Backbone bond lengths (Angstrom), bond angles and torsions (degrees), N, CA, C in turn:
res aa  C-N    CA-C-N  psi(-1)  N-CA   C-N-CA  omega(-1)  CA-C   N-CA-C  phi
1 X - - - 1.519 - - 1.489 102.71 -
2 X 1.357 115.87 142.66 1.419 121.89 -179.78 1.525 109.91 -120.86
3 X 1.341 113.96 135.97 1.460 118.99 -179.35 1.550 109.97 -99.67
4 X 1.405 113.31 -162.52 1.467 118.86 -178.96 1.581 109.34 -53.09
5 X 1.312 113.28 148.86 1.491 119.30 174.05 1.573 112.69 53.75
6 X 1.362 119.42 30.21 1.359 120.61 175.97 1.597 117.00 73.95
7 X 1.329 115.65 2.05 1.445 122.89 177.81 1.541 109.44 -69.87
8 X 1.359 117.47 148.67 1.372 121.71 175.45 1.481 112.40 -73.03
9 X 1.336 119.85 134.80 1.502 118.80 175.50 1.487 108.86 -125.00
10 X 1.312 117.12 158.11 1.375 124.87 178.58 1.575 112.88 -104.02
11 X 1.355 111.86 143.61 1.418 113.31 175.41 1.453 110.06 -75.99
12 X 1.298 119.19 167.83 1.459 126.41 -176.86 1.540 109.46 -62.83
13 X 1.326 116.82 -25.81 1.449 118.61 -178.69 1.559 113.14 -84.04
14 X 1.208 123.57 -12.93 1.450 130.69 -179.14 1.408 109.03 -67.99
15 X 1.322 116.62 134.44 1.449 122.77 169.96 1.546 109.23 -93.80
16 X 1.386 110.46 129.74 1.470 118.83 -173.74 1.518 103.48 -102.51
17 X 1.356 113.80 123.23 1.461 119.15 178.33 1.458 108.09 -76.71
18 X 1.352 114.40 137.40 1.547 120.34 -177.26 1.429 105.47 -102.64
19 X 1.360 115.37 123.71 1.423 122.77 178.50 1.502 110.53 -78.79
20 X 1.368 115.37 161.76 1.453 117.59 174.97 1.539 111.30 -62.46
21 X 1.281 114.77 -38.31 1.453 119.80 179.56 1.641 111.31 -59.71
22 X 1.284 113.40 -43.92 1.401 119.11 -178.49 1.548 111.34 -67.72
23 X 1.357 113.99 -34.97 1.490 120.54 179.42 1.517 106.44 -67.87
24 X 1.374 116.45 -40.57 1.491 117.60 -178.64 1.628 113.39 -69.24
25 X 1.270 112.77 -36.44 1.489 118.94 174.95 1.514 108.97 -62.75
26 X 1.269 118.23 -45.20 1.544 119.02 178.07 1.500 109.92 -67.09
27 X 1.275 119.01 -38.15 1.481 120.26 176.07 1.539 115.28 -59.29
28 X 1.366 114.23 -42.79 1.501 118.17 -177.79 1.496 108.70 -71.34
29 X 1.368 115.08 -46.83 1.625 116.17 179.47 1.503 112.53 -60.50
30 X 1.387 119.33 -41.89 1.372 118.37 176.51 1.512 115.55 -64.30
31 X 1.448 114.36 -39.58 1.452 120.35 -177.92 1.488 109.00 -60.79
32 X 1.310 121.21 -40.74 1.439 122.62 -179.28 1.502 112.00 -60.41
33 X 1.330 115.88 -45.49 1.428 124.59 -177.58 1.565 106.09 -65.77
34 X 1.244 117.45 -50.67 1.479 119.40 -175.07 1.474 113.19 -68.46
35 X 1.247 117.47 -34.95 1.489 123.48 -179.80 1.568 111.90 -66.31
36 X 1.357 111.87 -41.28 1.478 117.68 170.01 1.515 111.78 -57.24
37 X 1.284 115.80 -42.84 1.508 122.22 -177.91 1.618 108.08 -66.13
38 X 1.399 114.65 -42.73 1.399 117.55 178.44 1.564 117.08 -66.12
39 X 1.337 111.47 -38.11 1.412 120.10 179.09 1.574 107.21 -63.06
40 X 1.329 121.17 -47.57 1.455 123.50 -174.85 1.564 107.14 -67.66
41 X 1.406 118.46 -44.69 1.413 114.73 175.12 1.460 115.53 -58.84
42 X 1.368 114.69 -43.73 1.503 120.89 -176.34 1.497 108.07 -63.38
43 X 1.339 119.14 -38.17 1.472 118.08 173.72 1.463 113.95 -61.36
44 X 1.318 117.88 -45.86 1.510 118.71 -178.13 1.481 111.74 -64.99
45 X 1.354 117.87 -30.71 1.419 118.56 179.68 1.487 114.36 -83.87
46 X 1.341 119.62 -35.38 1.439 121.84 173.60 1.436 119.68 -89.56
47 X 1.391 116.43 -31.93 1.450 119.72 -172.61 1.386 114.73 75.35
48 X 1.297 120.53 16.48 1.455 123.11 -176.56 1.603 108.90 -135.71
49 X 1.340 115.54 127.48 1.469 118.87 176.96 1.476 108.23 -68.41
50 X 1.329 124.32 -33.38 1.406 120.91 -179.53 1.474 114.25 -69.02
51 X 1.237 120.99 -42.44 1.456 128.43 172.18 1.530 111.65 -61.92
52 X 1.274 118.77 -43.03 1.421 122.15 176.47 1.525 110.98 -63.54
53 X 1.273 117.93 -44.23 1.467 122.12 178.07 1.488 112.40 -64.89
54 X 1.286 118.37 -39.45 1.470 121.74 178.56 1.524 111.06 -67.89
55 X 1.320 120.59 -35.36 1.442 125.71 -177.79 1.519 102.89 -77.21
56 X 1.287 124.45 -43.74 1.477 123.98 -179.05 1.545 111.49 -64.45
57 X 1.349 110.57 -40.78 1.576 113.34 -178.38 1.542 110.99 -69.78
58 X 1.245 120.58 -37.74 1.365 119.12 177.29 1.527 112.36 -69.18
59 X 1.309 116.17 -42.23 1.447 123.30 176.59 1.518 114.63 -58.88
60 X 1.252 115.59 -37.93 1.504 120.19 -175.45 1.568 108.45 -66.61
61 X 1.345 112.44 -40.11 1.457 117.55 -177.65 1.521 112.92 -69.00
62 X 1.269 118.41 -44.84 1.453 118.84 179.83 1.532 114.18 -69.62
63 X 1.382 114.19 -44.09 1.470 115.92 -173.34 1.479 115.19 -76.44
64 X 1.385 117.90 -24.18 1.497 117.50 172.08 1.502 111.29 -57.49
65 X 1.262 114.78 -47.81 1.456 122.70 -177.61 1.486 108.47 -65.89
66 X 1.286 122.83 -46.53 1.444 123.18 176.79 1.475 113.84 -63.78
67 X 1.297 119.61 -39.00 1.488 122.13 178.81 1.575 109.10 -64.84
68 X 1.237 117.12 -46.03 1.481 122.88 -175.03 1.554 106.22 -57.82
69 X 1.382 116.86 -52.32 1.390 122.42 -179.48 1.558 111.96 -59.97
70 X 1.193 114.77 -40.57 1.514 124.82 172.75 1.549 113.39 -56.14
71 X 1.286 109.95 -51.77 1.471 115.11 178.77 1.452 114.60 -65.10
72 X 1.402 117.82 -40.65 1.508 116.93 175.01 1.491 112.67 -68.47
73 X 1.272 119.38 -31.87 1.489 118.77 177.78 1.545 111.04 -66.57
74 X 1.368 117.00 -38.51 1.444 122.52 176.47 1.606 110.00 -66.21
75 X 1.198 115.35 -34.90 1.501 120.46 -179.88 1.526 111.55 -61.61
76 X 1.257 118.84 -25.30 1.507 127.43 173.57 1.483 115.59 -83.92
77 X 1.228 120.28 -18.07 1.436 125.40 -179.04 1.512 115.16 -76.14
78 X 1.241 117.72 123.40 1.476 122.71 -173.95 1.611 110.14 -97.89
79 X 1.331 116.40 -4.71 1.417 116.69 175.54 1.516 112.22 -62.55
80 X 1.349 118.61 130.34 1.417 121.24 170.44 1.479 107.52 95.80
81 X 1.331 123.05 -7.62 1.449 125.25 178.82 1.566 109.06 -109.25
82 X 1.294 113.10 163.48 1.504 115.48 -176.64 1.497 104.57 -110.15
């Protein structure tokens, strides 16, 4: 099947393999978004930029690793794919 400008496209029923590089890119982009959210919430709760930065800094390190592992685990799940 061919998509716009002659590029290959996948039907809705095709399973797209997720590469490790793709998972890593998703991990980083999500962590930037989520860390900004954590920083803002932490600032409102503590009233301190220093505490908010410390919380956000710790959170970004732990959750990037957890998200990457989670993403790779789901890449192996065949449930819901054909």
